[in-house]
DSSP file (Angstrom, degrees, kcal/mol; ACC not computed):
  #  RESIDUE AA STRUCTURE BP1 BP2  ACC     N-H-->O    O-->H-N    N-H-->O    O-->H-N    TCO  KAPPA ALPHA  PHI   PSI    X-CA   Y-CA   Z-CA
    1    1 A M              0   0    0      0, 0.0     2,-0.4     0, 0.0     0, 0.0   0.000 360.0 360.0 360.0 121.0   23.7   -9.0  -96.2
    2    2 A K        -     0   0    0      1,-0.0     2,-0.4     2,-0.0     0, 0.0  -0.676 360.0-133.6 -85.2 131.6   24.6  -10.0  -92.6
    3    3 A K        -     0   0    0     -2,-0.4     2,-0.8     1,-0.0     3,-0.1  -0.711   8.3-140.2 -87.9 131.4   21.6  -10.9  -90.4
    4    4 A D     >  -     0   0    0     -2,-0.4     4,-2.1     1,-0.2     3,-0.3  -0.821   9.9-160.8 -90.5 109.3   21.6   -9.3  -87.0
    5    5 A L  H  > S+     0   0    0     -2,-0.8     4,-2.5     1,-0.2    -1,-0.2   0.816  89.6  55.9 -64.2 -31.4   20.3  -12.1  -84.7
    6    6 A N  H  > S+     0   0    0      2,-0.2     4,-2.3     1,-0.2    -1,-0.2   0.902 107.7  48.8 -65.7 -39.8   19.3   -9.6  -82.0
    7    7 A E  H  > S+     0   0    0     -3,-0.3     4,-2.3     2,-0.2    -2,-0.2   0.901 111.5  49.7 -65.3 -41.0   17.2   -7.7  -84.4
    8    8 A I  H  X S+     0   0    0     -4,-2.1     4,-2.7     2,-0.2    -2,-0.2   0.919 110.6  50.1 -63.7 -43.4   15.5  -10.9  -85.6
    9    9 A A  H  X S+     0   0    0     -4,-2.5     4,-2.4     2,-0.2    -2,-0.2   0.896 110.9  49.5 -62.5 -40.8   14.9  -11.9  -81.9
   10   10 A K  H  X S+     0   0    0     -4,-2.3     4,-2.4     2,-0.2    -1,-0.2   0.917 112.1  48.1 -63.6 -43.3   13.3   -8.5  -81.2
   11   11 A L  H  X S+     0   0    0     -4,-2.3     4,-2.3     2,-0.2    -2,-0.2   0.922 112.0  48.9 -63.8 -44.9   11.1   -8.7  -84.3
   12   12 A E  H  X S+     0   0    0     -4,-2.7     4,-2.4     1,-0.2    -1,-0.2   0.902 111.6  49.7 -62.1 -41.2   10.0  -12.3  -83.3
   13   13 A K  H  X S+     0   0    0     -4,-2.4     4,-2.7     2,-0.2    -2,-0.2   0.899 109.8  51.1 -64.5 -41.2    9.2  -11.1  -79.8
   14   14 A A  H  X S+     0   0    0     -4,-2.4     4,-2.1     2,-0.2    -2,-0.2   0.905 111.1  48.0 -63.5 -41.3    7.2   -8.2  -81.1
   15   15 A I  H  X>S+     0   0    0     -4,-2.3     4,-3.1     2,-0.2     5,-0.5   0.920 112.4  49.5 -63.8 -43.5    5.2  -10.5  -83.3
   16   16 A K  H  X5S+     0   0    0     -4,-2.4     4,-1.9     1,-0.2    -2,-0.2   0.907 111.8  48.3 -61.8 -43.4    4.6  -12.9  -80.4
   17   17 A D  H  <5S+     0   0    0     -4,-2.7    -1,-0.2     1,-0.2    -2,-0.2   0.874 119.4  38.2 -65.5 -37.8    3.5  -10.1  -78.1
   18   18 A K  H  <5S+     0   0    0     -4,-2.1    -2,-0.2    -5,-0.2    -1,-0.2   0.901 133.6  18.5 -82.0 -42.0    1.1   -8.7  -80.7
   19   19 A Y  H  <5S-     0   0    0     -4,-3.1    -3,-0.2     1,-0.2     3,-0.2   0.549 106.9-110.2-111.8 -10.2   -0.4  -11.8  -82.3
   20   20 A G    ><< -     0   0    0     -4,-1.9     3,-1.1    -5,-0.5     4,-0.4  -0.247  40.9 -65.5 100.9 168.5    0.4  -14.6  -79.8
   21   21 A V  G >> S+     0   0    0      1,-0.3     3,-1.2     2,-0.2     4,-0.9   0.777 123.8  67.1 -67.3 -27.9    2.7  -17.6  -79.8
   22   22 A D  G 34 S+     0   0    0      1,-0.2    -1,-0.3     2,-0.2     3,-0.2   0.774  91.2  64.3 -64.7 -24.6    0.9  -19.4  -82.7
   23   23 A A  G <4 S+     0   0    0     -3,-1.1    -1,-0.2     1,-0.2    -2,-0.2   0.738 108.9  37.6 -71.1 -22.5    2.1  -16.6  -85.0
   24   24 A I  T <4 S+     0   0    0     -3,-1.2    -1,-0.2    -4,-0.4    -2,-0.2   0.514  93.5 103.4-108.0  -6.2    5.8  -17.6  -84.6
   25   25 A N  S  < S-     0   0    0     -4,-0.9    -3,-0.0    -3,-0.2     0, 0.0  -0.454  82.0-103.0 -74.3 149.9    5.5  -21.4  -84.4
   26   26 A H    >   -     0   0    0      1,-0.1     3,-1.9    -2,-0.1     4,-0.3  -0.506  27.3-126.1 -68.7 138.2    6.4  -23.4  -87.4
   27   27 A P  T 3  S+     0   0    0      0, 0.0     3,-0.5     0, 0.0    -1,-0.1   0.797 108.8  52.3 -59.1 -29.7    3.3  -24.6  -89.3
   28   28 A K  T >  S+     0   0    0      1,-0.2     3,-1.1     2,-0.1    -2,-0.1   0.417  79.8 100.8 -86.9   3.2    4.4  -28.3  -89.2
   29   29 A R  T <  S+     0   0    0     -3,-1.9    -1,-0.2     1,-0.3    -3,-0.0   0.892  93.3  28.5 -56.8 -44.4    4.9  -28.2  -85.4
   30   30 A D  T 3  S+     0   0    0     -3,-0.5     2,-0.3    -4,-0.3    -1,-0.3   0.271  93.0 119.1-101.4   9.8    1.7  -29.9  -84.6
   31   31 A W    <   -     0   0    0     -3,-1.1     2,-0.2     4,-0.1    -3,-0.0  -0.627  40.8-179.0 -81.6 131.7    1.4  -32.0  -87.8
   32   32 A T     >  -     0   0    0     -2,-0.3     4,-2.1     1,-0.1     5,-0.1  -0.744  43.4-104.0-124.5 171.6    1.4  -35.7  -87.2
   33   33 A E  H  > S+     0   0    0     -2,-0.2     4,-2.6     1,-0.2     5,-0.2   0.877 121.7  54.1 -62.4 -37.7    1.2  -38.9  -89.4
   34   34 A E  H  > S+     0   0    0      1,-0.2     4,-2.4     2,-0.2    -1,-0.2   0.917 108.6  47.7 -64.1 -42.8   -2.5  -39.3  -88.4
   35   35 A K  H  > S+     0   0    0      2,-0.2     4,-2.4     1,-0.2    -1,-0.2   0.886 111.2  52.1 -64.2 -38.0   -3.3  -35.8  -89.5
   36   36 A E  H  X S+     0   0    0     -4,-2.1     4,-2.4     2,-0.2    -2,-0.2   0.927 110.7  46.8 -63.8 -45.4   -1.4  -36.4  -92.8
   37   37 A K  H  X S+     0   0    0     -4,-2.6     4,-2.3     1,-0.2    -2,-0.2   0.912 113.0  49.0 -63.9 -42.6   -3.4  -39.6  -93.5
   38   38 A A  H  X S+     0   0    0     -4,-2.4     4,-2.4     1,-0.2    -1,-0.2   0.902 111.0  50.8 -63.0 -40.4   -6.7  -37.9  -92.7
   39   39 A Y  H  X S+     0   0    0     -4,-2.4     4,-2.4     2,-0.2    -2,-0.2   0.913 109.6  49.7 -63.3 -43.5   -5.8  -35.0  -95.0
   40   40 A I  H  X S+     0   0    0     -4,-2.4     4,-2.3     2,-0.2    -2,-0.2   0.912 111.2  49.3 -63.4 -42.5   -4.9  -37.3  -97.9
   41   41 A E  H  X S+     0   0    0     -4,-2.3     4,-2.5     1,-0.2    -1,-0.2   0.911 110.6  50.6 -62.5 -42.3   -8.3  -39.1  -97.4
   42   42 A Q  H  X S+     0   0    0     -4,-2.4     4,-2.4     1,-0.2    -2,-0.2   0.907 110.7  48.9 -61.9 -41.5  -10.1  -35.8  -97.4
   43   43 A M  H  X S+     0   0    0     -4,-2.4     4,-2.5     2,-0.2    -1,-0.2   0.891 109.9  51.3 -67.3 -38.8   -8.4  -34.7 -100.6
   44   44 A K  H  X S+     0   0    0     -4,-2.3     4,-2.2     2,-0.2    -2,-0.2   0.939 112.1  47.0 -61.3 -46.1   -9.2  -38.0 -102.3
   45   45 A E  H  X S+     0   0    0     -4,-2.5     4,-2.6     1,-0.2    -2,-0.2   0.902 110.5  53.4 -61.8 -40.9  -12.9  -37.7 -101.3
   46   46 A F  H  X S+     0   0    0     -4,-2.4     4,-2.4     1,-0.2    -2,-0.2   0.935 110.8  45.0 -59.1 -48.4  -12.9  -34.0 -102.5
   47   47 A Y  H  X S+     0   0    0     -4,-2.5     4,-2.4     2,-0.2    -1,-0.2   0.856 112.0  52.5 -68.2 -33.9  -11.5  -34.9 -106.0
   48   48 A E  H  X S+     0   0    0     -4,-2.2     4,-2.3     2,-0.2    -1,-0.2   0.926 111.7  46.3 -65.3 -43.1  -13.9  -37.9 -106.3
   49   49 A K  H  X S+     0   0    0     -4,-2.6     4,-2.6     2,-0.2    -2,-0.2   0.893 111.6  52.3 -64.2 -39.5  -16.9  -35.6 -105.5
   50   50 A L  H  X S+     0   0    0     -4,-2.4     4,-2.0    -5,-0.2    -2,-0.2   0.918 110.8  46.5 -62.9 -44.3  -15.5  -33.0 -107.9
   51   51 A E  H  X S+     0   0    0     -4,-2.4     4,-1.8     2,-0.2    -1,-0.2   0.903 113.2  49.8 -64.7 -40.7  -15.3  -35.5 -110.7
   52   52 A K  H  X S+     0   0    0     -4,-2.3     4,-2.2     1,-0.2    -2,-0.2   0.909 109.5  51.4 -64.3 -42.0  -18.8  -36.8 -109.9
   53   53 A R  H  X S+     0   0    0     -4,-2.6     4,-0.6     1,-0.2    -1,-0.2   0.888 108.6  51.4 -62.8 -39.2  -20.2  -33.3 -109.9
   54   54 A E  H  < S+     0   0    0     -4,-2.0     3,-0.5     1,-0.2    -1,-0.2   0.880 112.3  46.5 -65.7 -36.8  -18.7  -32.6 -113.3
   55   55 A K  H  < S+     0   0    0     -4,-1.8    -2,-0.2     1,-0.2    -1,-0.2   0.868 116.6  43.8 -70.7 -36.3  -20.2  -35.8 -114.8
   56   56 A D  H  < S+     0   0    0     -4,-2.2    -1,-0.2    -5,-0.1    -2,-0.2   0.386  79.3 126.6 -93.1   3.5  -23.7  -35.1 -113.3
   57   57 A S     <  -     0   0    0     -4,-0.6    12,-0.3    -3,-0.5     3,-0.1  -0.456  56.0-132.9 -69.4 127.4  -24.0  -31.4 -114.1
   58   58 A P        -     0   0    0      0, 0.0    -1,-0.1     0, 0.0    -2,-0.0  -0.333  27.5 -91.9 -76.4 158.9  -27.2  -30.8 -116.0
   59   59 A P        -     0   0    0      0, 0.0     2,-0.4     0, 0.0     9,-0.2  -0.351  41.2-120.6 -66.9 153.0  -27.4  -28.7 -119.2
   60   60 A T  E     -A   67   0A   0      7,-3.2     7,-3.2    -3,-0.1     2,-0.6  -0.816  15.7-133.8-100.4 132.7  -28.1  -24.9 -118.7
   61   61 A Q  E     +A   66   0A   0     -2,-0.4     5,-0.2     5,-0.2     2,-0.2  -0.753  31.7 173.4 -86.1 123.0  -31.2  -23.3 -120.3
   62   62 A A        -     0   0    0      3,-2.8     2,-1.2    -2,-0.6     3,-0.4  -0.539  51.7 -53.5-114.8-174.5  -30.4  -20.1 -122.0
   63   63 A T  S    S-     0   0    0      1,-0.3     3,-0.1    -2,-0.2    -1,-0.0  -0.464 120.5 -23.9 -68.3  96.3  -32.5  -17.8 -124.2
   64   64 A G  S    S+     0   0    0     -2,-1.2     2,-0.3     1,-0.1    -1,-0.3   0.394 129.0  61.9  86.7  -3.7  -33.8  -20.2 -126.8
   65   65 A F  S    S-     0   0    0     -3,-0.4    -3,-2.8     2,-0.0     2,-0.5  -0.974  73.6-118.1-150.2 164.8  -31.1  -22.8 -126.6
   66   66 A I  E     -A   61   0A   0     -2,-0.3     2,-0.6    -5,-0.2    -5,-0.2  -0.891  16.4-152.9-109.4 132.3  -29.5  -25.3 -124.3
   67   67 A I  E     -A   60   0A   0     -7,-3.2    -7,-3.2    -2,-0.5     2,-0.3  -0.915  14.2-155.0-104.0 116.2  -25.8  -25.1 -123.2
   68   68 A K        -     0   0    0     -2,-0.6     2,-0.2    -9,-0.2     3,-0.0  -0.701  20.9-113.4 -90.5 142.1  -24.4  -28.5 -122.3
   69   69 A Q        -     0   0    0     -2,-0.3     2,-0.2   -12,-0.3    -1,-0.1  -0.492  37.9-103.9 -70.4 140.7  -21.5  -28.8 -119.9
   70   70 A A        -     0   0    0     -2,-0.2     2,-0.5     1,-0.0    -1,-0.1  -0.481  35.3-147.8 -66.8 130.3  -18.4  -30.1 -121.5
   71   71 A K        -     0   0    0     -2,-0.2     2,-0.5    -3,-0.0   -16,-0.1  -0.858   8.4-133.2-101.5 132.5  -17.8  -33.7 -120.6
   72   72 A T        -     0   0    0     -2,-0.5     3,-0.0     1,-0.1   -18,-0.0  -0.729   8.6-156.2 -83.0 130.8  -14.3  -34.9 -120.2
   73   73 A S  S    S+     0   0    0     -2,-0.5     2,-0.4     1,-0.1    -1,-0.1   0.592  77.6  47.6 -82.2  -9.7  -14.0  -38.2 -122.0
   74   74 A R        -     0   0    0      2,-0.0     2,-0.3    -3,-0.0    -1,-0.1  -0.993  69.7-149.7-137.1 130.7  -11.0  -39.2 -119.9
   75   75 A T        -     0   0    0     -2,-0.4     2,-0.6    -3,-0.0    -2,-0.0  -0.760  24.0-123.4 -96.0 147.5  -10.5  -39.1 -116.2
   76   76 A I        -     0   0    0     -2,-0.3     2,-0.5     2,-0.0    21,-0.1  -0.785  14.9-134.7 -93.9 124.4   -7.0  -38.6 -114.9
   77   77 A N        -     0   0    0     -2,-0.6    23,-0.0     1,-0.1    -1,-0.0  -0.669  13.0-156.3 -74.0 124.0   -5.7  -41.3 -112.5
   78   78 A R        +     0   0    0     -2,-0.5     9,-2.7     2,-0.1     2,-0.5   0.427  66.9  89.5 -87.6   1.4   -4.1  -39.3 -109.7
   79   79 A T  B    S-B   86   0B   0      7,-0.2     7,-0.2    23,-0.0    -2,-0.1  -0.881  78.6-129.3-101.1 126.2   -1.7  -42.1 -108.6
   80   80 A C     >  -     0   0    0      5,-2.8     4,-1.8    -2,-0.5     5,-0.2  -0.588   8.8-152.3 -74.0 125.3    1.7  -42.1 -110.3
   81   81 A P  T  4 S+     0   0    0      0, 0.0    -1,-0.2     0, 0.0    20,-0.1   0.675  92.0  53.4 -72.3 -15.1    2.4  -45.6 -111.7
   82   82 A V  T  4 S+     0   0    0     18,-0.2    46,-0.4     3,-0.1    45,-0.1   0.935 128.5  11.7 -84.1 -50.5    6.1  -45.0 -111.4
   83   83 A C  T  4 S-     0   0    0     43,-0.1    46,-0.5    44,-0.1     3,-0.1   0.432  92.3-128.4-110.1  -0.6    6.5  -44.0 -107.8
   84   84 A N     <  +     0   0    0     -4,-1.8     2,-0.3     1,-0.2    -5,-0.0   0.726  57.9 144.8  60.7  25.0    3.0  -44.9 -106.5
   85   85 A S        -     0   0    0     -5,-0.2    -5,-2.8    45,-0.1     2,-0.5  -0.695  49.4-128.0 -93.2 148.8    2.4  -41.4 -105.0
   86   86 A Y  B     -B   79   0B   0     -2,-0.3     2,-0.4    -7,-0.2    -7,-0.2  -0.840  26.0-149.7 -96.2 127.7   -0.9  -39.7 -105.0
   87   87 A S        +     0   0    0     -9,-2.7     0, 0.0    -2,-0.5     0, 0.0  -0.818  28.8 174.2-107.1 136.2   -0.9  -36.2 -106.4
   88   88 A F        +     0   0    0     -2,-0.4    -1,-0.1   -41,-0.0   -10,-0.0   0.409  52.1 111.5-106.5  -4.4   -3.0  -33.3 -105.5
   89   89 A E    >   -     0   0    0      1,-0.2     3,-1.1     2,-0.0     4,-0.5  -0.562  59.1-151.6 -80.0 125.6   -1.1  -30.8 -107.7
   90   90 A P  T >  S+     0   0    0      0, 0.0     3,-1.0     0, 0.0     4,-0.5   0.794  96.4  65.4 -63.1 -26.5   -3.0  -29.5 -110.7
   91   91 A T  T >> S+     0   0    0      1,-0.2     4,-0.7     2,-0.2     3,-0.6   0.784  92.1  62.3 -67.7 -24.7    0.4  -29.1 -112.4
   92   92 A D  H <> S+     0   0    0     -3,-1.1     4,-2.7     1,-0.2    -1,-0.2   0.744  84.7  78.7 -69.8 -22.0    0.8  -32.9 -112.4
   93   93 A D  H <> S+     0   0    0     -3,-1.0     4,-2.4    -4,-0.5    -1,-0.2   0.883  91.2  50.9 -55.8 -41.6   -2.2  -33.3 -114.6
   94   94 A M  H <> S+     0   0    0     -3,-0.6     4,-2.5    -4,-0.5     5,-0.3   0.912 112.4  45.9 -63.0 -42.2   -0.3  -32.4 -117.7
   95   95 A Y  H  X>S+     0   0    0     -4,-0.7     4,-2.3     2,-0.2     6,-1.0   0.861 112.0  51.4 -71.7 -35.0    2.5  -34.9 -116.9
   96   96 A F  H  X5S+     0   0    0     -4,-2.7     4,-0.8     4,-0.3    -1,-0.2   0.909 113.5  46.2 -63.8 -41.0   -0.1  -37.6 -116.1
   97   97 A T  H  <5S+     0   0    0     -4,-2.4    -2,-0.2    -5,-0.2    -1,-0.2   0.932 125.4  27.1 -68.4 -46.6   -1.8  -36.9 -119.4
   98   98 A K  H  <5S+     0   0    0     -4,-2.5    -3,-0.2    -5,-0.2    -2,-0.2   0.888 138.9  17.5 -86.7 -40.8    1.2  -36.8 -121.6
   99   99 A Y  H  <5S-     0   0    0     -4,-2.3    -3,-0.2    -5,-0.3    -2,-0.1   0.446  90.9-124.9-115.9  -2.1    3.8  -39.0 -119.9
  100  100 A E  S  <<S+     0   0    0     -4,-0.8     2,-0.3    -5,-0.7    -4,-0.3   0.899  79.6  88.7  56.4  43.9    1.7  -41.1 -117.4
  101  101 A C  S    S-     0   0    0     -6,-1.0    -2,-0.3    -9,-0.2    -1,-0.2  -0.972  79.9 -96.2-158.3 164.9    3.8  -40.0 -114.4
  102  102 A C     >  -     0   0    0     -2,-0.3     4,-2.2    -3,-0.1     5,-0.1  -0.246  43.8 -99.5 -79.0 173.1    3.9  -37.2 -111.9
  103  103 A F  H  > S+     0   0    0      1,-0.2     4,-2.6     2,-0.2     5,-0.2   0.894 121.7  54.2 -61.9 -41.6    6.1  -34.1 -112.2
  104  104 A E  H  > S+     0   0    0      1,-0.2     4,-2.3     2,-0.2    -1,-0.2   0.912 111.1  45.1 -61.6 -42.1    8.8  -35.5 -109.9
  105  105 A C  H  >>S+     0   0    0      2,-0.2     4,-3.4     1,-0.2     5,-0.8   0.856 109.8  56.7 -69.0 -34.1    9.1  -38.7 -112.0
  106  106 A Y  I  X>S+     0   0    0     -4,-2.2     5,-3.0     3,-0.2     4,-1.5   0.951 110.9  42.6 -58.9 -48.4    9.1  -36.6 -115.1
  107  107 A V  I  <5S+     0   0    0     -4,-2.6    -2,-0.2     3,-0.2    -1,-0.2   0.911 119.7  44.5 -63.9 -42.0   12.1  -34.6 -113.9
  108  108 A Q  I  <5S+     0   0    0     -4,-2.3    -2,-0.2    -5,-0.2    -1,-0.2   0.912 134.4   7.3 -69.9 -44.5   13.9  -37.8 -112.6
  109  109 A Y  I  <5S+     0   0    0     -4,-3.4    -3,-0.2    -5,-0.1    -2,-0.2   0.718 129.2  38.3-116.2 -26.6   13.3  -40.1 -115.6
  110  110 A V  I ><<S+     0   0    0     -4,-1.5     3,-3.5    -5,-0.8    -3,-0.2   0.873  77.1 103.1-101.7 -42.7   11.7  -38.4 -118.6
  111  111 A D  T 3 <S+     0   0    0     -5,-3.0    -4,-0.0     1,-0.3     0, 0.0  -0.193 102.5   5.4 -53.2 119.9   13.2  -34.9 -119.0
  112  112 A G  T 3  S+     0   0    0      1,-0.0    -1,-0.3     0, 0.0     3,-0.1   0.320 126.8  68.4  87.6  -7.1   15.7  -35.0 -121.8
  113  113 A R    <>  +     0   0    0     -3,-3.5     4,-2.2     1,-0.1     5,-0.2  -0.161  54.6 134.0-132.6  38.4   14.8  -38.6 -122.6
  114  114 A Q  H  > S+     0   0    0      1,-0.2     4,-3.2     2,-0.2     5,-0.2   0.886  70.5  53.4 -61.6 -42.2   11.2  -38.2 -124.0
  115  115 A Q  H  > S+     0   0    0      1,-0.2     4,-1.4     2,-0.2    -1,-0.2   0.922 110.4  47.2 -61.0 -43.9   11.7  -40.4 -127.0
  116  116 A R  H  4>S+     0   0    0      2,-0.2     5,-1.9     1,-0.2     4,-0.3   0.916 114.7  47.4 -63.1 -42.6   12.9  -43.3 -124.9
  117  117 A W  H ><5S+     0   0    0     -4,-2.2     3,-1.6     1,-0.2    -2,-0.2   0.929 111.4  49.4 -65.0 -46.1   10.0  -42.8 -122.4
  118  118 A L  H 3<5S+     0   0    0     -4,-3.2    -1,-0.2     1,-0.3    -2,-0.2   0.738 103.4  61.6 -68.5 -21.5    7.4  -42.5 -125.1
  119  119 A S  T 3<5S-     0   0    0     -4,-1.4    -1,-0.3    -5,-0.2    -2,-0.2   0.541 129.7 -91.3 -81.0  -5.4    8.7  -45.7 -126.8
  120  120 A G  T < 5S+     0   0    0     -3,-1.6    -3,-0.2     1,-0.3    -2,-0.1   0.367  74.0 146.8 119.0  -5.5    7.9  -47.6 -123.6
  121  121 A W      < +     0   0    0     -5,-1.9    -1,-0.3     0, 0.0    -2,-0.0  -0.409  18.9 175.9 -65.9 138.1   11.0  -47.5 -121.3
  122  122 A R        -     0   0    0     -2,-0.1     2,-0.0   -40,-0.0   -40,-0.0  -0.978  35.9 -96.1-137.6 150.9   10.3  -47.4 -117.6
  123  123 A P        -     0   0    0      0, 0.0     3,-0.2     0, 0.0   -14,-0.0  -0.352  22.7-145.5 -67.4 146.1   12.7  -47.5 -114.6
  124  124 A N  S    S+     0   0    0      1,-0.2     2,-1.0    -2,-0.0     0, 0.0   0.915  88.8  49.2 -78.0 -45.5   13.3  -50.8 -113.0
  125  125 A N  S    S-     0   0    0      2,-0.0    -1,-0.2     3,-0.0     2,-0.2  -0.801  75.9-172.6-101.0 100.9   13.8  -49.6 -109.4
  126  126 A T        -     0   0    0     -2,-1.0   -43,-0.1    -3,-0.2   -44,-0.0  -0.528  33.0-117.7 -87.2 160.4   10.9  -47.4 -108.6
  127  127 A R        -     0   0    0     -2,-0.2   -44,-0.1   -45,-0.1    -1,-0.1   0.882  32.3-161.7 -67.1 -40.0   10.9  -45.5 -105.3
  128  128 A G        +     0   0    0    -46,-0.4     2,-0.3     1,-0.2   -44,-0.1   0.753  48.2 106.5  65.9  27.5    7.7  -47.2 -104.0
  129  129 A F        -     0   0    0    -46,-0.5     2,-0.3   -44,-0.0    -1,-0.2  -0.927  67.8-113.1-131.8 160.9    6.8  -44.6 -101.4
  130  130 A S              0   0    0     -2,-0.3   -45,-0.1   -45,-0.1   -46,-0.1  -0.645 360.0 360.0 -91.8 149.5    4.2  -41.9 -101.1
  131  131 A K              0   0    0     -2,-0.3    -1,-0.1   -45,-0.1   -46,-0.1   0.488 360.0 360.0 -66.4 360.0    5.0  -38.3 -101.1
């Protein structure tokens, strides 16, 4: 399917006229390193508060019996020991639990080599940067 650039420009102009210039700007246009660091700190605080709330939740009184909240016996470290990145993704929880790494490291180092990974092998040169 060939894209007609004039049609795209008309559509973009109509969106701009109706909703304003912010509607057609790229979401990352005003994103900076400072905003990224602040966002990561906020997310860390959010997950710490969430874990604390789960630990401190009182039992619920029902008709004639008490329902206790399920306590997790293990907290998940959200920092990948392989690449040192901090993960906010709930999908990474499974990989942290089973393979002690994030999804990206699972794909890079574990997928197809699970036996070697579970026997203790780890990569020598880790990426060493944050996502």
